[in-house]
C-alpha positions in Angstrom: 11.6 -7.0 19.6 12.5 -5.1 16.4 14.2 -6.8 13.7 16.8 -4.4 12.0 18.7 -4.9 8.9 22.5 -5.0 9.3 24.3 -1.9 7.6 20.8 0.1 7.5 22.6 2.9 6.4 23.5 1.8 3.2 19.7 0.4 2.8 17.2 2.8 0.7 13.4 1.9 1.6 13.1 0.2 -1.6 15.5 -2.1 -0.4 13.3 -2.9 2.7 9.8 -3.2 0.7 8.3 -6.4 0.8 7.3 -6.0 -3.3 9.5 -6.3 -6.2 11.5 -3.1 -7.2 10.3 -3.8 -10.5 7.4 -4.9 -12.2 6.1 -5.0 -15.7 5.2 -1.4 -16.6 1.5 -0.7 -17.5 1.9 2.7 -18.9 0.0 4.6 -15.9 1.0 4.8 -12.1 -0.3 2.2 -10.2 -0.8 1.0 -6.6 -0.9 -2.8 -5.5 -2.3 -3.3 -1.9 -1.4 -6.9 -0.7 -3.6 -7.6 2.5 -1.7 -10.6 3.1 1.7 -8.4 3.7 -0.7 -5.6 5.1 1.2 -3.1 2.9 0.8 -1.2 -0.4 3.4 -0.2 -3.0 3.0 2.6 -5.6 4.6 2.0 -9.0 5.5 4.2 -11.8 4.2 4.2 -15.5 7.4 1.8 -16.2 7.0 -0.1 -13.4 9.2 0.9 -10.8 8.8 1.0 -7.2 8.6 4.6 -5.8 6.8 4.4 -2.6 5.3 1.6 -0.3 4.1 1.7 3.4 1.5 0.2 5.7 -2.0 -0.9 5.1 -5.2 -2.0 6.6 -7.8 -4.2 5.1 -10.6 -2.7 7.9 -12.4 -5.1 10.4 -15.2 -7.3 10.8 -17.1 -4.2 12.8 -16.5 -0.9 13.0 -18.1 0.6 16.2 -18.5 4.3 14.8 -20.6 3.2 11.7 -22.2 -0.1 13.4 -21.4 -2.3 10.7 -18.5 -4.4 9.2 -15.9 -2.2 7.1 -13.7 -4.8 5.5 -12.2 -3.7 2.3 -13.8 -5.6 -0.8 -11.0 -7.0 -2.9 -10.9 -5.9 -6.5 -9.4 -3.2 -8.6 -10.1 0.3 -8.2 -9.3 3.6 -9.9 -8.0 6.6 -8.0 -10.2 9.8 -9.4 -9.0 12.3 -7.1 -6.7 12.8 -3.9 -7.9 14.4 -0.7 -6.0 15.0 2.7 -5.7 12.3 5.4 -9.2 13.6 6.9 -10.8 12.6 4.0 -12.4 8.9 4.2 -14.7 6.8 1.9 -17.9 4.9 2.4 
């Protein structure tokens, strides 16, 4: 079963976000990840929500690397962006 909002055509992706449309601006673009909501949110330097989507916090065990691969919580800084095939360790 999928829940679909009424009058979906009048809604924007930001209207459906599990994050606030505006947060206090930091002066920098910011990404928040909420593992309880299994989602991330990207805000511009003024604190306006510009994108959001699903997120995963890893797994207790990853067969490919033969170890736990849960995402550590904390603050991170993006140094460079690459394509979908890029993964970090």
